[in-house]
RORO-99980 format. One record per residue: residue in one letter; x, y, z of N, C-alpha, C in turn. Coordinates in steps of 0.001 Angstrom, whole numbers. Layout:
REM residues N
 rest    n.c1    n.c2    n.c3   ca.c1   ca.c2   ca.c3    c.c1    c.c2    c.c3
    a       X       Y       Z       X       Y       Z       X       Y       Z
...
This chain:
REM residues 312
 rest    n.c1    n.c2    n.c3   ca.c1   ca.c2   ca.c3    c.c1    c.c2    c.c3
    m   19181  -40367   60261   19596  -41499   59407   18631  -41632   58232
    s   19113  -41568   57061   18254  -41678   55889   18009  -43134   55535
    l   16741  -43467   55389   16389  -44840   55045   16312  -45037   53548
    f   16268  -43947   52813   16045  -44057   51382   17355  -43868   50633
    k   18130  -44947   50592   19406  -44935   49892   19187  -45176   48411
    k   20147  -44768   47616   20050  -44991   46161   20078  -46484   45885
    k   19085  -46984   45172   19011  -48413   44911   19849  -48782   43696
    k   20173  -50065   43579   20827  -50557   42377   19793  -50602   41270
    k   20215  -50345   40067   19260  -50356   38959   18643  -51727   38772
    s   19368  -52782   39126   18827  -54129   38961   17619  -54352   39843
    d   17537  -53634   40977   16405  -53792   41882   15114  -53354   41205
    i   15165  -52204   40559   13947  -51676   39947   13531  -52489   38732
    s   14486  -53133   38072   14150  -53896   36875   13312  -55128   37214
    k   13424  -55616   38433   12698  -56831   38822   11194  -56637   38711
    y   10711  -55460   39137    9261  -55281   39114    8770  -54642   37831
    l    9670  -54438   36889    9243  -53948   35580    9604  -54927   34472
    d    9805  -56199   34851   10155  -57211   33860    9077  -57365   32799
    s    7844  -57022   33160    6749  -57177   32207    6985  -56367   30939
    y    7723  -55254   31052    7965  -54424   29880    8953  -55066   28915
    k    9721  -56021   29393   10739  -56633   28547   10166  -57780   27713
    t    8939  -58184   28059    8285  -59240   27288    7213  -58660   26375
    n    6993  -57376   26486    6048  -56686   25616    6783  -55556   24913
    k    6135  -54975   23941    6732  -53814   23295    6803  -52677   24307
    s    7984  -52113   24500    8099  -50983   25405    7390  -49784   24780
    l    7093  -48811   25624    6473  -47597   25110    7369  -46936   24071
    a    8670  -47004   24292    9598  -46377   23341    9473  -46997   21962
    v    9335  -48337   21911    9186  -49022   20627    7897  -48568   19954
    k    6833  -48532   20731    5539  -48114   20176    5587  -46663   19692
    i    6252  -45825   20503    6353  -44413   20122    7212  -44243   18871
    t    8314  -44992   18806    9184  -44920   17620    8441  -45368   16376
    e    7670  -46448   16513    6871  -46937   15373    5844  -45894   14953
    l    5273  -45229   15944    4269  -44205   15660    4890  -43009   14936
    l    6019  -42551   15453    6637  -41350   14885    7266  -41615   13526
    g    7771  -42859   13359    8332  -43248   12068    9373  -42253   11575
    g    9261  -41861   10345   10251  -40943    9758    9802  -39507    9794
    y    8782  -39224   10610    8273  -37850   10652    9317  -36870   11184
    t    9307  -35696   10631   10112  -34598   11176    9206  -33412   11517
    d    7935  -33559   11150    6954  -32528   11472    5791  -33221   12172
    y    5618  -32949   13449    4649  -33695   14247    3328  -32934   14307
    h    2336  -33466   13619    1038  -32791   13536     105  -33316   14622
    d   -1096  -32760   14694   -2036  -33069   15775   -2431  -34545   15817
    d   -2562  -35184   14657   -2944  -36598   14636   -1888  -37463   15326
    i    -631  -37123   15132     462  -37855   15775     378  -37691   17292
    y     162  -36468   17735      61  -36214   19170   -1153  -36933   19772
    e   -2216  -37015   18983   -3427  -37702   19449   -3149  -39189   19659
    e   -2430  -39788   18734   -2089  -41207   18868   -1102  -41430   20011
    l    -221  -40498   20208     723  -40578   21316     -29  -40493   22646
    l   -1038  -39663   22688   -1896  -39551   23870   -2545  -40894   24193
    v   -3026  -41578   23170   -3664  -42886   23361   -2679  -43892   23949
    l   -1440  -43874   23477    -416  -44790   23994    -188  -44578   25491
    l    -158  -43313   25901      44  -43018   27323   -1152  -43473   28156
    i   -2337  -43249   27643   -3545  -43661   28363   -3594  -45180   28487
    e   -3199  -45879   27417   -3172  -47346   27455   -2170  -47856   28485
    a   -1133  -47074   28762    -139  -47447   29773    -591  -47033   31173
    d   -1824  -46554   31281   -2461  -46203   32552   -1902  -44939   33195
    v   -1385  -44042   32351    -902  -42772   32882   -2072  -41906   33348
    g   -3267  -42195   32807   -4442  -41409   33167   -4714  -40347   32121
    v   -5994  -40059   31881   -6376  -39130   30812   -5866  -37722   31087
    e   -6143  -37204   32273   -5756  -35826   32576   -4245  -35643   32562
    a   -3534  -36585   33193   -2076  -36486   33230   -1492  -36598   31829
    s   -2055  -37505   31019   -1562  -37695   29650   -1783  -36442   28811
    e   -2965  -35849   28919   -3268  -34638   28157   -2325  -33500   28540
    k   -2060  -33382   29841   -1159  -32333   30326     248  -32514   29740
    m     719  -33764   29745    2068  -34042   29251    2174  -33829   27741
    i    1152  -34223   27009    1171  -34033   25552    1148  -32548   25205
    d     379  -31769   25957     356  -30316   25731    1745  -29721   25958
    q    2415  -30175   27013    3764  -29694   27284    4732  -30136   26184
    l    4549  -31373   25733    5409  -31917   24684    5299  -31092   23400
    k    4089  -30749   23007    3875  -29954   21797    4655  -28648   21861
    i    4545  -27967   22991    5201  -26666   23153    6721  -26806   23078
    l    7264  -27788   23817    8714  -27931   23896    9325  -28456   22598
    v    8584  -29304   21873    9078  -29785   20573    9281  -28613   19626
    n    8344  -27687   19638    8456  -26508   18771    9547  -25557   19249
    e    9581  -25324   20567   10559  -24387   21112   11995  -24866   20898
    r   12194  -26182   20964   13556  -26726   20862   13875  -27248   19455
    f   12918  -27074   18541   13101  -27497   17147   13481  -28989   17061
    i   12771  -29805   17830   13054  -31248   17863   12434  -31913   16646
    r   13215  -32791   15984   12735  -33430   14770   12924  -34956   14791
    k   13761  -35479   15675   14038  -36908   15705   13196  -37618   16765
    a   12758  -38854   16439   11913  -39621   17350   12588  -39847   18698
    n   13888  -40176   18680   14603  -40421   19934   14613  -39189   20826
    d   14703  -38027   20202   14708  -36789   20978   13329  -36509   21568
    v   12288  -36882   20828   10928  -36735   21349   10740  -37633   22573
    i   11250  -38875   22485   11149  -39812   23603   11897  -39276   24824
    d   13107  -38772   24603   13884  -38215   25715   13170  -37019   26341
    l   12532  -36225   25499   11796  -35069   26005   10585  -35510   26821
    l    9906  -36550   26366    8755  -37069   27104    9185  -37577   28476
    i   10324  -38254   28538   10865  -38734   29815   11146  -37550   30735
    e   11748  -36517   30169   12053  -35306   30946   10780  -34698   31522
    i    9730  -34642   30707    8455  -34068   31151    7834  -34907   32263
    m    7864  -36224   32101    7291  -37110   33120    7990  -36941   34468
    i    9299  -36867   34422   10070  -36709   35662    9772  -35357   36301
    d    9721  -34313   35480    9454  -32972   36003    8046  -32871   36599
    n    7104  -33639   36031    5729  -33591   36517    5526  -34389   37801
    y    6475  -35264   38063    6359  -36084   39268    7017  -35348   40432
    k    6244  -34928   41370    6756  -34158   42500    6947  -35101   43684
    d    8112  -35679   43755    8373  -36651   44823    8730  -35910   46106
    k    7708  -35700   46939    7883  -34935   48170    8012  -35879   49368
    n    8303  -35262   50513    8261  -35977   51790    9156  -37198   51841
    i   10368  -37107   51290   11305  -38207   51457   11564  -38365   52946
    l   11414  -39575   53437   11390  -39780   54877   12773  -39965   55485
    d   13012  -39239   56541   14159  -39486   57397   13618  -39960   58735
    i   14077  -41109   59197   13601  -41630   60472   14738  -41594   61477
    n   14541  -40829   62530   15517  -40732   63608   15368  -41952   64499
    q   16442  -42697   64686   16358  -43926   65458   15980  -43686   66913
    h   16063  -42460   67374   15760  -42185   68770   14340  -41652   68946
    q   13555  -41709   67895   12176  -41266   67977   11264  -42354   67436
    n   10087  -42467   68050    9102  -43391   67495    8541  -42799   66212
    k    8311  -43650   65234    7701  -43227   63982    6521  -44150   63725
    f    5344  -43596   63583    4125  -44391   63435    3669  -44375   61985
    i    3517  -45548   61406    3014  -45682   60041    1712  -46469   60086
    m     635  -45870   59603    -644  -46557   59516    -880  -46951   58062
    m   -1069  -48231   57816   -1314  -48721   56466   -2817  -48827   56225
    v   -3285  -48204   55145   -4698  -48258   54786   -4832  -48753   53352
    g   -6010  -49257   53016   -6245  -49747   51655   -7368  -50759   51632
    v   -7948  -50966   50454   -9057  -51914   50342   -8559  -53332   50553
    n   -9452  -54189   51048   -9101  -55597   51194   -8695  -56179   49848
    g   -7604  -56935   49861   -7126  -57545   48622   -6078  -56720   47901
    s   -5764  -55533   48423   -4777  -54668   47763   -3342  -55042   48138
    g   -3186  -56010   49041   -1844  -56422   49446   -1329  -55664   50655
    k   -2245  -55109   51430   -1877  -54254   52567   -1080  -55007   53632
    t   -1618  -56134   54097    -957  -56876   55177     370  -57465   54713
    t     406  -57980   53499    1663  -58516   52957    2694  -57407   52789
    s    2251  -56228   52370    3167  -55093   52220    3783  -54706   53556
    i    3007  -54812   54627    3534  -54487   55953    4717  -55390   56281
    s    4595  -56671   55949    5701  -57595   56223    6942  -57221   55417
    k    6734  -56804   54166    7871  -56451   53308    8540  -55160   53772
    i    7718  -54188   54152    8266  -52925   54648    9011  -53160   55953
    s    8445  -54019   56813    9112  -54356   58076   10473  -54961   57813
    k   10526  -55909   56875   11799  -56556   56554   12784  -55527   55991
    f   12303  -54630   55171   13158  -53594   54598   13808  -52767   55706
    y   13005  -52321   56668   13534  -51495   57751   14429  -52289   58698
    l   14093  -53554   58919   14961  -54404   59728   16345  -54513   59089
    n   16351  -54612   57766   17633  -54688   57037   18442  -53399   57170
    q   17740  -52299   57513   18415  -51021   57730   18944  -50902   59162
    g   18720  -51939   59966   19181  -51929   61348   18235  -51251   62308
    l   16989  -51069   61910   15990  -50417   62756   15115  -51442   63473
    k   14593  -51042   64617   13684  -51891   65385   12251  -51581   64964
    v   11515  -52624   64637   10154  -52455   64121    9153  -53163   65038
    g    8023  -52519   65264    6925  -53128   66008    5652  -53060   65197
    l    4799  -54082   65303    3556  -54141   64526    2332  -54070   65426
    i    1247  -53544   64850     -45  -53517   65530   -1079  -54097   64579
    a   -1739  -55172   64988   -2739  -55846   64149   -4121  -55278   64450
    a   -4468  -54181   63784   -5740  -53513   64056   -6782  -53739   62965
    d   -6515  -54668   62042   -7525  -55044   61048   -8355  -56173   61649
    t   -9152  -55815   62640   -9848  -56831   63430  -11174  -57277   62820
    f  -11587  -56635   61721  -12876  -56973   61124  -12762  -57945   59947
    r  -11538  -58223   59515  -11348  -59189   58425  -10887  -60515   58999
    a  -11629  -61560   58702  -11317  -62885   59242   -9892  -63295   58875
    g   -9113  -63633   59871   -7767  -64135   59624   -6692  -63074   59501
    a   -7077  -61796   59459   -6090  -60733   59252   -5113  -60640   60421
    v   -5635  -60777   61638   -4784  -60674   62825   -3776  -61825   62848
    e   -4271  -63027   62593   -3382  -64193   62586   -2338  -64094   61475
    q   -2746  -63559   60340   -1816  -63411   59219    -655  -62504   59595
    l    -958  -61373   60231     100  -60447   60619     974  -61045   61726
    k     351  -61779   62644    1127  -62433   63707    2141  -63415   63121
    k    1730  -64150   62105    2636  -65120   61480    3809  -64421   60800
    w    3504  -63303   60113    4583  -62533   59485    5554  -62036   60552
    a    5007  -61547   61670    5838  -61021   62749    6745  -62106   63317
    e    6189  -63311   63477    6986  -64430   63991    8134  -64765   63050
    k    7852  -64755   61745    8907  -65047   60764   10026  -64016   60836
    l    9649  -62772   61102   10630  -61687   61132   11273  -61517   62504
    g   10691  -62165   63500   11228  -62049   64853   10953  -60706   65494
    i    9780  -60135   65195    9422  -58847   65791    8113  -58981   66559
    h    7861  -58029   67445    6685  -58100   68302    5458  -57541   67575
    c    4323  -58159   67826    3059  -57721   67217    1987  -57643   68294
    i    1418  -56475   68473     326  -56287   69432    -988  -56656   68752
    t   -1767  -57519   69392   -3047  -57955   68836   -4143  -57808   69874
    g   -5369  -57805   69382   -6503  -57737   70299   -7572  -58748   69942
    g   -7260  -59595   68947   -8246  -60586   68535   -9229  -60023   67535
    e   -9991  -60921   66893  -10968  -60508   65881  -12191  -59869   66533
    r  -12755  -58897   65821  -13969  -58168   66204  -13749  -57199   67355
    v  -12516  -57065   67850  -12208  -56095   68896  -12145  -54706   68278
    d  -12465  -53677   69048  -12409  -52300   68568  -11003  -51989   68057
    p  -10848  -51680   66762   -9516  -51416   66207   -8790  -50272   66913
    a   -9512  -49234   67278   -8888  -48092   67944   -8307  -48497   69290
    a   -8973  -49419   69982   -8472  -49893   71270   -7154  -50647   71092
    v   -7056  -51405   69997   -5817  -52133   69710   -4689  -51139   69402
    i   -5020  -50065   68675   -4036  -49026   68384   -3497  -48425   69677
    v   -4388  -48114   70601   -3972  -47530   71884   -3060  -48488   72641
    d   -3476  -49766   72731   -2658  -50763   73436   -1271  -50879   72803
    g   -1246  -50890   71472      24  -51016   70769     929  -49823   71004
    c     373  -48626   70898    1172  -47414   71108    1726  -47356   72535
    k     900  -47733   73504    1360  -47728   74902    2499  -48725   75095
    y    2355  -49898   74493    3394  -50922   74640    4715  -50437   74054
    y    4658  -49847   72877    5889  -49442   72212    6496  -48183   72816
    l    5706  -47404   73567    6272  -46293   74318    7106  -46810   75485
    e    6653  -47920   76061    7371  -48524   77190    8505  -49427   76702
    n    8386  -49927   75496    9401  -50795   74898    9782  -50188   73552
    p   10647  -49173   73567   10872  -48326   72378   11280  -49100   71122
    v   10704  -48685   70033   11082  -49153   68701   11289  -47923   67830
    d   11923  -48118   66698   12129  -46999   65774   10894  -46737   64933
    i   10209  -47799   64571    9056  -47684   63674    7935  -48586   64158
    i    6731  -48031   64240    5530  -48800   64546    4691  -48824   63265
    i    4304  -50006   62820    3456  -50122   61629    2143  -50777   62030
    a    1039  -50103   61751    -279  -50603   62129   -1079  -51023   60912
    d   -1630  -52226   60967   -2577  -52696   59956   -3951  -52162   60323
    t   -4776  -51851   59325   -6104  -51289   59595   -7162  -51970   58743
    a   -8414  -51671   59057   -9525  -52265   58333   -9598  -51748   56909
    g   -9916  -52659   55966  -10104  -52262   54586  -11561  -52190   54202
    r  -12404  -52691   55086  -13848  -52652   54794  -14617  -52835   56093
    l  -15586  -51965   56319  -16524  -52152   57420  -17919  -52252   56812
    q  -18938  -51938   57594  -20294  -52118   57069  -20587  -51205   55885
    n  -20074  -50002   55925  -20267  -49087   54801  -19174  -48029   54806
    k  -19173  -47198   53786  -18124  -46193   53609  -18036  -45245   54801
    t  -19191  -44796   55299  -19191  -43847   56417  -18563  -44448   57654
    n  -18923  -45695   57970  -18347  -46356   59139  -16842  -46525   59006
    l  -16394  -46866   57804  -14968  -47052   57571  -14220  -45739   57782
    m  -14735  -44661   57227  -14089  -43367   57375  -14005  -42954   58833
    k  -15090  -43154   59566  -15102  -42780   60977  -14114  -43621   61774
    e  -14012  -44907   61433  -13105  -45801   62152  -11656  -45397   61919
    l  -11314  -45071   60679   -9943  -44656   60372   -9607  -43329   61053
    e  -10546  -42410   61028  -10334  -41124   61682  -10110  -41315   63182
    k  -10865  -42230   63767  -10734  -42525   65201   -9357  -43107   65509
    m   -8879  -44017   64642   -7575  -44643   64874   -6446  -43620   64793
    v   -6533  -42721   63837   -5518  -41668   63717   -5533  -40788   64961
    k   -6726  -40434   65410   -6880  -39549   66574   -6284  -40176   67828
    v   -6595  -41454   68089   -6107  -42079   69326   -4602  -42341   69258
    a   -4089  -42599   68056   -2644  -42798   67914   -1903  -41505   68232
    k   -2386  -40394   67697   -1749  -39100   67963   -1809  -38766   69448
    r   -2964  -39029   70060   -3131  -38698   71474   -2226  -39564   72358
    t   -2161  -40852   72041   -1375  -41768   72861     118  -41524   72712
    l     560  -41284   71479    1980  -41045   71224    2382  -39598   71492
    k    1366  -38737   71703    1585  -37315   71954    2392  -36672   70820
    t    1944  -36945   69620    2600  -36381   68435    1625  -36330   67267
    d    1861  -35391   66368    1105  -35343   65112    1904  -35954   63985
    d    3091  -36460   64326    4014  -36965   63308    3670  -38408   62936
    l    2566  -38569   62214    2137  -39885   61759    2233  -39950   60236
    d    2556  -41136   59739    2522  -41370   58295    1374  -42317   57990
    i     584  -41965   57005    -522  -42819   56582    -272  -43196   55139
    w      11  -44470   54915     388  -44964   53596    -733  -45813   53021
    l   -1058  -45531   51792   -2154  -46203   51096   -1618  -47266   50145
    t   -2098  -48505   50281   -1714  -49552   49332   -2698  -49558   48166
    i   -2144  -49578   46956   -2955  -49651   45741   -2458  -50820   44903
    d   -3367  -51670   44499   -3057  -52814   43648   -2880  -52312   42217
    a   -1652  -52394   41704   -1359  -51860   40371   -2145  -52559   39276
    t   -2507  -53818   39486   -3217  -54565   38441   -4636  -54058   38234
    t   -5166  -53309   39197   -6539  -52801   39074   -6597  -51457   38354
    g   -5442  -50867   38095   -5396  -49636   37307   -6243  -48513   37866
    q   -6953  -47832   36970   -7755  -46684   37371   -8877  -47068   38334
    n   -9355  -48312   38259  -10373  -48756   39216   -9809  -48749   40633
    g   -8526  -49117   40745   -7874  -49094   42044   -7809  -47693   42613
    l   -7594  -46717   41742   -7553  -45336   42199   -8920  -44891   42698
    s   -9965  -45304   42005  -11323  -44945   42430  -11646  -45547   43784
    q  -11243  -46800   43980  -11482  -47475   45259  -10700  -46811   46391
    a   -9564  -46246   46037   -8692  -45661   47061   -9192  -44311   47558
    e  -10105  -43693   46826  -10537  -42345   47168  -11125  -42245   48562
    v  -11830  -43301   49001  -12446  -43266   50328  -11391  -43111   51414
    f  -10220  -43717   51202   -9163  -43627   52198   -8493  -42260   52176
    i   -8381  -41690   50995   -7793  -40361   50875   -8716  -39328   51515
    e  -10030  -39554   51402  -11011  -38664   52003  -11011  -38763   53522
    s  -10858  -39993   54038  -11056  -40224   55470   -9805  -40027   56303
    s   -8658  -40121   55708   -7422  -39970   56473   -6403  -39221   55633
    k   -5509  -38555   56293   -4547  -37711   55576   -3412  -38568   55015
    v   -3731  -39293   53966   -2753  -40147   53303   -1628  -39273   52752
    n    -375  -39671   53008     735  -38865   52500    1710  -39647   51631
    a    1392  -40917   51347    2249  -41697   50455    1514  -42944   50003
    v    2024  -43556   48941    1412  -44750   48362    2431  -45883   48326
    v    1940  -47094   48615    2711  -48309   48378    2007  -49032   47236
    l    2666  -49142   46094    2063  -49729   44900    2410  -51216   44860
    t    1395  -52072   44911    1617  -53512   45025    1370  -54244   43712
    k    1910  -55466   43645    1666  -56399   42536    2108  -55848   41181
    m    3225  -55130   41181    3710  -54558   39931    4197  -55610   38940
    d    4493  -56813   39441    4943  -57870   38534    3800  -58440   37719
    g    2564  -58094   38066    1414  -58663   37375     728  -57701   36435
    t    1373  -56592   36104     730  -55613   35235    1728  -54976   34289
    s    1249  -54518   33159    2093  -53755   32234    1656  -52296   32199
    k     777  -51911   33142     249  -50552   33166     977  -49708   34199
    g    2280  -49609   34048    3100  -48919   35031    2897  -47427   35101
    g    2208  -46855   34144    1962  -45423   34153    1084  -44968   35288
    i     503  -45905   36029    -371  -45559   37147     354  -44713   38184
    v    1674  -44871   38286    2460  -44048   39212    2263  -42566   38894
    l    2311  -42221   37629    2154  -40831   37207     725  -40358   37405
    s    -216  -41268   37217   -1623  -40933   37419   -1905  -40641   38891
    i   -1339  -41456   39780   -1510  -41256   41221    -990  -39884   41630
    n     194  -39569   41155     811  -38309   41531      42  -37114   40986
    d    -439  -37246   39745   -1167  -36141   39119   -2529  -35927   39767
    k   -3219  -37018   40060   -4592  -36919   40568   -4636  -36564   42048
    y   -3702  -37123   42835   -3773  -36955   44279   -2566  -36239   44888
    n   -1577  -35920   44055    -347  -35284   44540     291  -36116   45651
    l     319  -37430   45435     896  -38351   46410    2122  -39037   45818
    p    3219  -39072   46554    4393  -39798   46073    4250  -41291   46328
    v    4860  -42106   45481    4961  -43546   45721    6253  -43787   46487
    k    6159  -44447   47634    7331  -44691   48470    7957  -46045   48198
    f    7108  -47060   48037    7607  -48411   47787    6795  -49052   46677
    i    7425  -49999   45996    6729  -50840   45029    7037  -52287   45381
    t    6004  -53131   45387    6204  -54557   45631    5939  -55314   44349
    y    6623  -56441   44158    6581  -57088   42848    6673  -58597   42907
    g    6475  -59222   44036    6576  -60675   44102    6102  -61201   45445
    e    6305  -62498   45682    5776  -63142   46874    6688  -63037   48086
    s    7993  -63035   47898    8904  -63077   49043    8915  -61748   49782
    m    9363  -61788   51043    9407  -60567   51848   10461  -59583   51355
    d   11368  -60040   50502   12380  -59149   49934   11946  -58539   48613
    a   10752  -58894   48159   10264  -58403   46863    9652  -57012   47011
    i   10520  -56062   47344   10094  -54677   47556   11255  -53769   47174
    a   10943  -52613   46638   11989  -51660   46261   11525  -50250   46566
    e   12471  -49404   46967   12186  -47988   47108   11926  -47412   45721
    f   11071  -46416   45677   10717  -45850   44391   11685  -44755   43990
    d   12114  -44781   42748   12982  -43759   42180   12412  -43362   40825
    i   11971  -42120   40696   11238  -41692   39514   12077  -41753   38244
    e   13355  -41407   38309   14171  -41392   37089   14380  -42799   36546
    n   14759  -43730   37416   14906  -45116   36975   13587  -45669   36454
    y   12532  -45318   37170   11216  -45867   36837   10737  -45410   35460
    v   10798  -44120   35220   10294  -43590   33946   11143  -44074   32779
    n   12450  -44135   32972   13314  -44639   31909   12975  -46080   31558
    t   12659  -46882   32572   12285  -48269   32316   10896  -48360   31702
    l    9981  -47540   32189    8627  -47513   31656    8618  -47169   30174
    i    9390  -46155   29807    9378  -45673   28427   10297  -46478   27515
    k   11492  -46812   28000   12474  -47447   27140   12518  -48965   27292
    g   12022  -49458   28422   12028  -50904   28643   13401  -51457   28931
    e   14392  -50591   29177   15746  -51034   29464   16471  -49918   30194
    f   17673  -50235   30703   18464  -49225   31391   19618  -48794   30502
């Protein structure tokens, strides 16, 4: 059963509303290109700056501009609109959206959520849970962020609102022990998806990495499978700083997807392309508001068209 159905275009527009109140990249690019029919290096340099300002990232932006230069010449492109369309084509081609998830309802699927405190990790779990519940799947939660005051209670409250079970062990309890208890419970009481909250900060980086590695190890051993998903939450409003903070999690656990949070509070939507270029990680979900329904599956074509053109 595929969980990733084609979304309505109106869904994606909700978390990119910020582009409709500011000049879209397309407007800025059109103003930059003006009446030019011969695009020289200075123009490409300014175009590079526009992409970097949109948080596409320096390396990713440079790569795309280099590709743009070659293709503009090869295709004899002279109109600004055609340059914009070509840039969209390049962005989509550069985004390698891998590992689209299929979840078999007759198998347990374990998702471990990781990310720095304040990135929206626990709230994202509630939204993802609601999303899967709407798909007719059974969801179980594990509150293993036992080192952050109130984190366990926060997840329990979300679980109560959604009417799903949440395994807890209380604050300051060994997170790995809570993971084991949760996995054992859900093996005896089958669910389609298990989502575990984890620590975003311990005493230091080394301790955090070891703790996450331990949780992954005990989950695999208890569930008797290597089929785990580790999803990293990144706060979109923090831009490139958020990516730097996320590196510890990418180092310590085999992160295979990103949940990009707080997209309604930023105009730097190019971070999606930066994430993919720097870490080769696909974005699976984007969250954009306070309600549990404020979440959308990621679609690169809709996203880039909105990012660049500011409209559908």
